[in-house]
ROSE-4610 file (N, C-alpha, C; in Angstrom, 1 decimal, always signed):
// ROSE-4610
residu = [X/X/X/X/X/X/X/X/X/X/X/X/X/X/X/X/X/X/X/X/X/X/X/X/X/X/X/X/X/X/X/X/X/X/X/X/X/X/X/X/X/X/X/X/X/X/X/X/X/X/X/X/X/X/X/X/X/X/X/X/X/X/X/X/X/X/X/X/X/X/X/X/X/X/X/X/X/X/X/X/X/X/X/X/X/X/X/X/X/X/X/X/X/X/X/X/X/X/X/X/X/X/X/X/X/X/X/X/X/X/X/X/X/X/X/X/X/X/X/X/X/X/X/X/X/X/X/X/X/X/X/X/X/X/X/X/X/X/X/X/X/X/X/X/X/X/X/X/X/X/X/X/X/X/X/X/X/X/X/X/X/X/X/X/X/X/X/X/X/X/X/X/X/X/X/X/X/X/X/X/X/X/X/X/X/X/X/X/X/X/X/X/X/X/X/X/X/X/X/X/X/X/X/X/X/X/X/X/X/X/X/X/X/X/X/X/X/X/X/X/X/X/X/X/X/X/X/X/X/X/X/X/X/X/X/X/X/X/X/X/X/X/X/X/X/X/X/X/X/X/X/X/X/X/X/X/X/X/X/X/X/X/X/X/X/X/X/X/X/X/X/X/X/X/X/X/X/X/X/X/X/X/X/X/X/X/X/X/X/X/X/X/X/X/X/X/X/X/X/X/X/X/X/X/X/X/X/X/X/X/X/X/X/X/X/X/X/X/X/X/X/X/X/X/X/X/X/X/X/X/X/X/X/X/X/X/X/X/X/X/X/X/X/X/X/X/X/X/X/X/X/X/X/X/X/X/X/X/X/X/X/X/X/X/X/X/X/X/X/X/X/X/X/X/X/X/X/X/X/X/X/X/X/X/X/X/X/X/X/X/X/X/X/X/X/X/X/X/X/X/X/X/X/X/X/X/X/X/X/X/X/X/X/X/X/X/X/X/X/X/X/X/X/X/X/X/X/X/X/X/X/X/X/X/X/X/X/X/X/X/X/X/X/X/X/X/X/X/X/X/X/X/X/X/X/X/X/X/X/X/X/X/X/X/X/X/X/X/X/X/X/X/X/X/X/X/X/X/X/X/X/X/X/X/X/X/X/X/X/X/X/X/X/X/X/X/X/X/X/X/X/X/X/X/X/X/X/X/X/X/X/X/X/X/X/X/X/X/X/X/X/X/X/X/X/X/X/X/X/X/X/X/X/X/X/X/X/X/X/X]
num = [1/1/1/2/2/2/3/3/3/4/4/4/5/5/5/6/6/6/7/7/7/8/8/8/9/9/9/10/10/10/11/11/11/12/12/12/13/13/13/14/14/14/15/15/15/16/16/16/17/17/17/18/18/18/19/19/19/20/20/20/21/21/21/22/22/22/23/23/23/24/24/24/25/25/25/26/26/26/27/27/27/28/28/28/29/29/29/30/30/30/31/31/31/32/32/32/33/33/33/34/34/34/35/35/35/36/36/36/37/37/37/38/38/38/39/39/39/40/40/40/41/41/41/42/42/42/43/43/43/44/44/44/45/45/45/46/46/46/47/47/47/48/48/48/49/49/49/50/50/50/51/51/51/52/52/52/53/53/53/54/54/54/55/55/55/56/56/56/57/57/57/58/58/58/59/59/59/60/60/60/61/61/61/62/62/62/63/63/63/64/64/64/65/65/65/66/66/66/67/67/67/68/68/68/69/69/69/70/70/70/71/71/71/72/72/72/73/73/73/74/74/74/75/75/75/76/76/76/77/77/77/78/78/78/79/79/79/80/80/80/81/81/81/82/82/82/83/83/83/84/84/84/85/85/85/86/86/86/87/87/87/88/88/88/89/89/89/90/90/90/91/91/91/92/92/92/93/93/93/94/94/94/95/95/95/96/96/96/97/97/97/98/98/98/99/99/99/100/100/100/101/101/101/102/102/102/103/103/103/104/104/104/105/105/105/106/106/106/107/107/107/108/108/108/109/109/109/110/110/110/111/111/111/112/112/112/113/113/113/114/114/114/115/115/115/116/116/116/117/117/117/118/118/118/119/119/119/120/120/120/121/121/121/122/122/122/123/123/123/124/124/124/125/125/125/126/126/126/127/127/127/128/128/128/129/129/129/130/130/130/131/131/131/132/132/132/133/133/133/134/134/134/135/135/135/136/136/136/137/137/137/138/138/138/139/139/139/140/140/140/141/141/141/142/142/142/143/143/143/144/144/144/145/145/145/146/146/146/147/147/147/148/148/148/149/149/149/150/150/150/151/151/151/152/152/152/153/153/153/154/154/154/155/155/155/156/156/156/157/157/157/158/158/158/159/159/159/160/160/160/161/161/161/162/162/162/163/163/163/164/164/164/165/165/165/166/166/166/167/167/167/168/168/168/169/169/169/170/170/170/171/171/171/172/172/172/173/173/173/174/174/174/175/175/175/176/176/176/177/177/177/178/178/178/179/179/179/180/180/180]
x = [-8.4/-8.6/-9.8/-10.4/-11.9/-11.4/-12.1/-11.7/-12.0/-13.2/-13.6/-12.3/-11.8/-10.9/-9.3/-9.1/-7.7/-7.1/-5.9/-5.4/-4.5/-4.2/-3.4/-2.1/-1.6/-0.1/-0.3/-1.4/-1.6/-2.0/-3.0/-3.3/-2.2/-1.2/-0.1/+0.8/+1.0/+2.1/+1.6/+0.2/-0.2/-0.5/-0.1/-0.2/+1.2/+1.3/+2.6/+2.8/+3.7/+4.1/+4.5/+5.3/+5.9/+5.0/+4.3/+3.6/+3.8/+3.2/+3.8/+3.7/+4.9/+4.7/+5.2/+5.1/+5.3/+7.0/+7.8/+9.3/+9.3/+8.4/+8.4/+7.9/+7.3/+6.9/+8.0/+7.7/+9.0/+9.1/+10.3/+10.6/+10.8/+10.6/+10.9/+12.3/+12.8/+14.2/+14.7/+13.9/+14.3/+15.6/+16.5/+17.8/+17.9/+18.6/+19.0/+20.2/+20.7/+21.8/+23.0/+23.7/+25.0/+24.8/+23.4/+23.3/+23.1/+23.3/+23.3/+21.9/+21.2/+20.0/+20.0/+19.7/+19.9/+18.5/+17.5/+16.0/+15.5/+14.9/+14.2/+12.7/+12.0/+10.5/+10.1/+9.1/+8.4/+8.2/+7.6/+7.0/+7.8/+8.3/+9.1/+8.6/+8.8/+8.5/+9.4/+9.5/+10.3/+9.5/+10.1/+9.2/+8.2/+8.5/+7.7/+6.5/+6.8/+5.7/+4.8/+5.3/+4.3/+3.5/+4.3/+3.5/+2.3/+2.6/+1.7/+0.3/+0.6/-0.6/-1.1/-0.5/-1.2/-1.5/-2.5/-2.8/-1.7/-1.7/-0.6/-0.9/-1.9/-2.0/-1.7/-2.1/-1.7/-0.2/+0.4/+1.9/+2.6/+2.0/+2.6/+2.4/+1.4/+1.3/+2.0/+1.9/+2.5/+3.8/+4.5/+6.0/+6.6/+6.1/+6.8/+6.4/+5.6/+5.3/+4.2/+3.7/+2.5/+1.5/+0.4/-0.7/-1.9/-3.2/-4.1/-4.8/-5.7/-6.6/-7.5/-7.7/-8.9/-10.2/-10.7/-12.0/-12.2/-10.9/-11.0/-11.1/-11.0/-11.1/-12.6/-13.2/-14.6/-14.5/-13.1/-13.1/-13.2/-13.0/-12.6/-13.9/-15.0/-16.2/-17.1/-16.5/-17.1/-17.2/-18.4/-18.6/-18.7/-18.6/-18.8/-17.8/-18.4/-17.5/-16.5/-15.4/-14.6/-13.0/-12.4/-10.7/-10.2/-9.2/-8.5/-7.2/-6.9/-5.8/-4.9/-3.5/-2.5/-2.8/-3.1/-3.4/-2.2/-0.8/+0.2/+0.4/-0.2/+0.2/-0.8/-2.0/-3.1/-3.0/-1.9/-1.7/-2.7/-3.5/-4.7/-3.8/-4.3/-3.6/-4.2/-5.6/-6.3/-7.9/-8.4/-9.7/-10.7/-12.0/-12.9/-13.2/-12.9/-13.3/-12.4/-11.1/-10.3/-10.3/-11.1/-11.4/-12.0/-11.7/-12.3/-12.8/-13.9/-14.3/-14.2/-13.2/-13.2/-13.6/-14.1/-14.4/-13.4/-12.2/-11.0/-10.7/-11.3/-11.5/-10.3/-9.5/-8.6/-9.2/-8.4/-8.9/-8.0/-8.7/-7.9/-8.3/-7.4/-7.4/-6.6/-7.2/-6.4/-5.2/-5.2/-4.0/-4.1/-3.1/-3.1/-3.4/-3.6/-3.3/-2.0/-1.9/-0.5/+0.5/+1.7/+2.6/+2.5/+1.5/+1.0/+1.8/+2.3/+3.0/+4.3/+5.2/+6.4/+6.4/+7.2/+7.4/+8.5/+8.7/+10.1/+9.9/+10.9/+11.1/+11.2/+10.2/+10.3/+11.6/+12.9/+13.8/+13.8/+12.9/+12.6/+11.3/+11.3/+10.0/+9.2/+8.0/+7.2/+6.5/+6.5/+5.3/+6.3/+7.5/+8.2/+7.9/+6.6/+6.2/+5.6/+5.3/+4.4/+3.3/+2.7/+1.6/+1.9/+3.0/+3.5/+3.5/+2.9/+2.6/+4.0/+4.2/+5.2/+5.3/+4.2/+4.1/+4.8/+4.6/+5.1/+6.6/+7.1/+8.4/+9.6/+9.4/+10.4/+10.3/+9.2/+9.0/+10.2/+11.2/+12.1/+11.8/+11.0/+10.6/+9.6/+8.7/+7.5/+7.4/+6.6/+6.7/+5.8/+6.2/+5.7/+5.2/+4.1/+3.7/+3.6/+4.2/+4.5/+3.9/+3.6/+3.3/+4.4/+4.2/+5.3/+5.8/+4.9/+5.1/+5.6/+5.3/+5.7/+6.6/+6.4/+7.0/+6.4/+5.1/+4.3/+4.1/+4.3/+3.9/+2.3/+1.9/+0.5/-0.1/+0.8/+0.3/+1.4/+0.7/+1.7/+1.0/+1.7/+1.3/+1.3/+0.0/-0.1/-0.8/-0.9/-1.5/-2.6/-3.7/-5.2/-5.7/-5.7/-6.1/-5.2/-3.9/-2.9/-3.1/-4.1/-4.1/-3.2/-2.5/-1.9/-2.8/-2.7/-3.7/-2.8/-3.3/-2.7/-3.7/-3.1/-3.8/-3.3/-4.1/-4.0/-4.4/-3.8/-4.2/-5.2/-6.3/-7.3/-6.9/-6.2/-5.8/-4.8/-4.1/-3.2/-4.0/-5.2/-6.0/-6.9/-7.2/-8.4/-9.3/-10.5/-11.5/-12.1/-12.1/-12.8/-13.7/-15.1/-16.1/-16.3/-16.7/-16.9/-18.2/-18.0/-19.3/-20.1/-21.3/-22.2/-22.1]
y = [+20.1/+18.7/+18.3/+17.5/+17.1/+15.4/+15.2/+13.8/+12.9/+12.9/+12.2/+11.8/+12.9/+12.7/+12.5/+12.4/+12.3/+10.9/+10.9/+9.3/+9.2/+8.1/+7.7/+8.4/+8.5/+9.2/+10.6/+11.4/+12.6/+12.7/+11.9/+11.8/+11.7/+10.7/+10.5/+11.6/+12.1/+13.3/+14.5/+14.6/+15.9/+15.8/+14.6/+14.3/+14.6/+14.7/+14.7/+13.4/+12.7/+11.5/+10.9/+12.0/+11.6/+12.5/+12.0/+13.0/+12.6/+13.1/+13.0/+11.7/+11.1/+9.7/+8.7/+9.0/+8.1/+7.5/+8.4/+7.9/+7.0/+6.8/+5.9/+4.4/+4.3/+2.9/+2.0/+0.7/-0.1/-0.2/-0.5/-0.6/-2.0/-2.1/-3.3/-3.3/-4.5/-4.5/-4.5/-3.8/-3.8/-2.9/-3.5/-2.8/-1.6/-0.5/+0.4/+0.1/+0.3/-0.2/+0.0/-1.0/-1.0/-1.3/-1.6/-1.7/-3.3/-3.8/-5.1/-5.3/-6.4/-6.9/-8.2/-8.2/-9.6/-9.9/-9.3/-9.6/-10.8/-11.8/-12.9/-12.7/-12.8/-12.8/-14.2/-14.3/-15.6/-16.5/-15.8/-16.5/-16.2/-17.1/-16.8/-17.8/-17.4/-18.2/-17.8/-18.7/-18.4/-17.7/-16.9/-16.1/-17.0/-18.2/-19.2/-19.6/-19.7/-19.9/-18.7/-17.5/-16.3/-16.4/-16.5/-16.3/-17.2/-18.4/-19.5/-19.3/-18.4/-18.4/-16.9/-16.0/-14.7/-14.5/-13.7/-13.3/-12.4/-12.1/-11.3/-9.7/-9.5/-8.0/-8.0/-9.0/-9.3/-9.3/-10.0/-10.2/-8.8/-8.0/-6.7/-5.7/-6.0/-5.0/-5.5/-6.8/-7.3/-7.4/-7.9/-8.2/-7.3/-6.6/-5.3/-4.1/-3.8/-2.5/-1.7/-2.3/-1.5/-1.0/-0.5/+0.3/-0.3/-0.6/-0.8/+0.5/+0.3/+1.5/+1.7/+3.2/+3.8/+3.1/+2.7/+1.9/+0.6/+0.2/-1.3/-2.4/-2.1/-3.1/-3.0/-4.1/-4.2/-3.7/-3.6/-3.3/-1.9/-1.0/+0.4/+1.1/+0.8/+1.5/+0.4/-0.8/-1.7/-1.2/-1.5/-0.9/-2.3/-3.5/-4.9/-5.0/-5.5/-5.7/-6.9/-6.9/-7.9/-7.6/-8.5/-8.3/-8.4/-7.5/-7.4/-8.1/-9.2/-9.9/-9.8/-10.3/-10.1/-11.4/-11.1/-12.1/-13.0/-12.7/-13.5/-14.5/-14.2/-15.1/-15.3/-14.5/-14.5/-13.8/-13.1/-12.5/-11.2/-11.4/-10.1/-8.7/-7.8/-6.6/-5.3/-5.3/-4.1/-4.7/-4.0/-4.2/-3.2/-3.7/-2.8/-1.6/-1.7/-0.8/+0.4/+0.3/+1.5/+1.8/+1.2/+1.6/+3.0/+3.7/+5.0/+5.0/+5.2/+5.2/+6.6/+6.8/+8.2/+7.9/+9.1/+9.1/+9.1/+8.9/+9.0/+7.6/+6.6/+5.3/+4.4/+4.3/+3.2/+2.9/+1.8/+1.3/+2.1/+2.8/+3.5/+3.0/+3.0/+2.7/+3.8/+4.1/+5.0/+4.2/+3.1/+2.3/+0.9/+0.1/-1.2/-2.0/-3.2/-4.1/-4.1/-4.1/-4.0/-5.2/-4.7/-5.6/-6.2/-5.9/-6.4/-5.8/-4.7/-4.0/-3.6/-3.3/-2.8/-1.6/-0.7/+0.5/+0.6/+1.2/+1.4/+2.8/+3.3/+4.5/+3.9/+4.3/+3.8/+5.0/+4.1/+4.8/+5.8/+5.4/+6.1/+6.6/+8.0/+8.5/+8.1/+7.3/+6.7/+7.8/+8.9/+9.9/+11.0/+10.7/+11.5/+11.5/+11.8/+11.9/+13.4/+13.3/+14.7/+15.0/+13.9/+14.3/+15.1/+15.2/+15.8/+17.3/+17.8/+19.2/+19.9/+21.3/+21.9/+21.8/+21.5/+21.5/+19.9/+19.0/+17.8/+17.5/+18.5/+18.1/+17.8/+18.1/+18.1/+16.8/+15.9/+14.6/+13.7/+13.1/+12.4/+10.9/+10.7/+9.3/+9.2/+8.1/+8.0/+7.0/+6.6/+5.7/+4.5/+3.3/+2.1/+1.3/+0.6/-0.2/-1.7/-2.5/-3.9/-4.9/-5.9/-7.1/-7.5/-7.6/-7.9/-9.3/-10.3/-11.7/-12.0/-11.6/-12.1/-11.0/-9.8/-8.5/-8.1/-8.4/-8.0/-6.6/-5.9/-4.6/-4.3/-3.4/-3.4/-1.8/-1.0/+0.3/+1.4/+2.6/+3.6/+4.4/+5.0/+5.9/+7.4/+8.1/+9.2/+10.1/+11.4/+12.3/+12.8/+12.8/+13.5/+14.3/+15.7/+16.5/+16.6/+16.4/+16.3/+15.2/+14.1/+12.8/+11.8/+10.9/+9.7/+8.7/+8.3/+7.1/+6.1/+4.7/+4.0/+3.6/+3.9/+3.7/+2.6/+1.6/+0.0/-0.4/-1.1/-1.9/-2.9/-2.8/-3.9/-5.3/-5.2/-6.4/-7.3/-6.6/-7.1/-7.8/-7.6/-7.9/-9.1/-10.0/-10.8/-10.3/-10.6/-9.9/-11.3/-11.2/-12.4/-11.6/-11.8/-11.1/-11.8/-10.8/-11.1/-11.8/-13.1/-14.0/-13.6/-13.9/-13.5/-14.4]
z = [-10.6/-10.7/-9.8/-10.4/-9.5/-9.1/-8.0/-7.3/-8.6/-9.3/-10.1/-11.2/-11.6/-12.7/-12.2/-11.0/-10.7/-10.7/-10.9/-11.1/-9.8/-9.6/-8.3/-8.4/-9.4/-9.4/-9.1/-9.5/-9.1/-7.7/-7.4/-6.0/-4.9/-5.2/-4.2/-4.4/-5.7/-5.7/-5.0/-5.0/-4.3/-2.6/-2.2/-0.7/-0.1/+1.2/+1.7/+2.3/+1.8/+2.1/+3.4/+3.9/+5.1/+6.1/+6.9/+7.8/+9.1/+10.3/+11.8/+12.1/+12.7/+13.2/+12.2/+10.8/+9.8/+10.0/+10.6/+10.8/+11.9/+12.7/+13.8/+13.3/+12.0/+12.0/+11.7/+11.6/+11.6/+10.0/+9.6/+8.0/+7.6/+6.3/+5.6/+5.4/+5.0/+4.8/+3.3/+2.4/+1.1/+0.8/+0.9/+0.9/-0.3/+0.1/-0.9/-1.4/-2.6/-3.3/-2.3/-2.3/-1.5/+0.0/+0.3/+1.8/+2.1/+3.2/+3.6/+4.1/+3.6/+3.9/+4.6/+5.8/+6.5/+7.0/+6.7/+7.4/+6.5/+7.2/+6.5/+6.9/+5.9/+6.0/+6.4/+7.3/+7.6/+6.5/+5.6/+4.3/+3.1/+2.6/+1.3/+0.1/-0.9/-2.1/-3.3/-4.3/-5.2/-6.3/-7.3/-8.2/-9.0/-9.3/-9.8/-9.1/-7.8/-6.9/-6.7/-6.5/-6.6/-7.8/-9.2/-10.2/-10.3/-9.8/-9.9/-9.0/-7.9/-6.8/-7.0/-8.0/-8.0/-9.4/-9.8/-11.2/-11.8/-12.8/-13.4/-12.9/-12.6/-12.0/-10.6/-9.8/-8.3/-8.1/-9.0/-9.0/-9.3/-10.4/-10.6/-9.3/-8.7/-7.7/-6.3/-6.0/-4.7/-5.0/-6.0/-6.1/-6.9/-7.7/-8.5/-8.0/-7.1/-6.5/-7.5/-8.1/-9.1/-8.3/-9.0/-8.4/-9.5/-8.6/-9.3/-9.8/-10.7/-11.1/-10.2/-10.3/-9.4/-9.6/-8.5/-8.3/-9.1/-9.0/-9.6/-8.9/-7.5/-6.3/-5.8/-5.6/-5.0/-3.4/-2.8/-1.5/-1.4/-2.5/-2.0/-1.5/-1.7/-1.1/-0.3/+0.1/+0.8/+2.3/+2.9/+4.2/+5.3/+4.5/+5.1/+6.2/+7.4/+8.7/+8.5/+9.0/+8.9/+8.9/+8.4/+8.5/+7.0/+6.8/+5.3/+5.7/+4.9/+5.1/+3.8/+4.0/+2.8/+1.7/+0.6/-0.4/-0.4/-0.2/-0.3/+0.7/+2.1/+3.0/+4.0/+3.9/+4.9/+6.2/+6.5/+7.6/+7.7/+8.9/+9.1/+9.1/+8.2/+8.1/+8.6/+8.2/+8.5/+9.2/+10.1/+10.5/+9.8/+9.3/+8.7/+9.7/+11.0/+11.9/+11.7/+11.0/+10.8/+9.3/+8.5/+7.0/+7.0/+5.8/+5.5/+4.1/+3.8/+2.5/+2.0/+0.9/+0.2/-1.1/-1.9/-3.1/-4.1/-3.6/-4.6/-5.2/-4.6/-5.3/-5.0/-3.8/-3.4/-2.2/-1.5/-0.2/+0.9/+1.9/+3.0/+4.3/+5.1/+6.5/+7.4/+8.6/+9.5/+10.0/+10.4/+10.7/+10.4/+10.6/+10.4/+11.6/+11.7/+13.0/+13.4/+14.8/+15.3/+14.9/+14.4/+14.0/+12.8/+11.8/+10.6/+9.4/+9.5/+8.2/+8.5/+7.5/+7.6/+6.6/+6.8/+5.9/+5.3/+4.1/+3.5/+2.7/+2.3/+1.4/+0.3/-0.8/-2.2/-2.9/-3.1/-3.5/-4.7/-5.6/-6.8/-7.0/-7.1/-7.1/-8.3/-8.1/-9.3/-9.9/-9.3/-10.0/-10.6/-11.1/-11.8/-13.4/-13.7/-14.9/-15.5/-16.4/-17.1/-16.2/-15.4/-14.7/-13.4/-13.2/-11.8/-11.8/-10.8/-10.7/-10.1/-10.2/-9.4/-8.0/-7.5/-5.8/-5.5/-6.4/-6.1/-6.7/-7.3/-7.8/-7.0/-5.5/-4.7/-4.0/-4.2/-3.8/-4.3/-3.5/-3.9/-3.5/-2.5/-2.2/-1.4/-1.6/-0.7/+0.1/+1.2/+2.0/+1.5/+1.1/+0.8/+2.1/+1.9/+3.0/+2.5/+3.2/+3.0/+4.0/+3.6/+4.7/+5.5/+6.7/+7.6/+7.5/+7.1/+7.1/+5.8/+4.4/+3.3/+2.6/+2.9/+2.3/+1.1/+0.8/-0.5/-0.3/-1.5/-1.7/-1.4/-0.6/-0.3/-0.9/-0.6/-1.1/-0.4/-0.1/+0.4/+1.6/+2.4/+3.5/+3.0/+3.2/+2.5/+3.5/+3.3/+4.2/+3.6/+4.2/+3.7/+4.7/+4.4/+5.4/+6.7/+6.5/+7.6/+8.5/+8.2/+8.8/+7.9/+8.7/+7.9/+7.7/+6.4/+5.9/+5.0/+5.1/+4.4/+3.1/+1.9/+0.7/+0.1/+0.1/-0.2/-1.4/-2.0/-3.3/-3.0/-3.3/-3.0/-3.4/-4.7/-5.3/-4.4/-3.5/-2.5/-1.4/-1.3/+0.0/-0.3/+0.8/+0.7/+2.0/+1.9/+2.9/+3.7/+4.9/+5.9/+6.5/+6.1/+6.8/+8.4/+9.1/+10.6/+10.6/+11.4/+11.5/+12.8/+12.6/+13.7/+14.9]
């Protein structure tokens, strides 16, 4: 497999989703079947309101937990200085100072801004398809990253070379450049 030909499904399936320290991250409250869900996000909208403010692709990613295509976001290789905010509510999520440009083609950060994100186990392995390799067949769940304020799905927590990284969909972000 070459980096240029990898898919996000293969990339995520080949990483170790639960890396050192991941269990200590705050979790989102998307309840597992049969569990109580009493958490209330600060920003809530109806499905119609979300659909009116987001493009079809943004809705698919942020509200349905989808994934954008490799290199489809202008942010993946941007080195502009500023802050990446949630497209759903404007909460500052990531600083460009923690961004890592990798040739894989998605937006990566070493960590988020303090108290900006929540994590949750994705209860269904979205990579259970013919692209999975024998090394990844034992993955039962992966760690999702959500906006703390509105609950929008942003991406996943992955391990690259043993280091935890936030692999984020650029379609879930707005960029605010640093002013001089």
